[in-house]
C-alpha positions, 0 to 999 in steps of 0.5 A, a space after each residue: 504455502 502462501 495464502 492468497 487473497 480471495 478478493 484479488 485476481 482469479 489466481 489470488 494475486 492482489 494488491 494486498 500481497 504485492 511487493 509494491 503495496 505499502 501502508 501509508 501513515 499520516 506525518 507528524 506535521 499533518 495539518 489539519 489533524 484527522 477528526 478526533 485526534 489531538 496527539 501524534 498522528 504518526 501511527 494512524 493509518 491513512 491508506 495505501 500506496 503503490 510504489 513502482 520502480 521501472 528499471 533504471 528509474 527512481 520509484 514513483 508513489 501512487 497514493 490513495 490506492 485500494 487495499 485490494 485490487 490488481 494491476 499489471 505491475 503485480 509482483 508477489 511479496 517475498 516469503 519472510 
């Protein structure tokens, strides 16, 4: 059975277990670099993105998304 987030919607649906919700990382050419970082920034977590694709359209990325939340585009991640 899939574990659901207790911070999400009443049925456990949450951005953190949505197919459209992905991690955002800094790009190696980010300038200025995050405070306290001298080397490569590619593995530093920057935030969350909601990547939504309407039928027949190319995907749209919404940056600065919350880790937990809920919207009308929720789609449960597939079990691995």
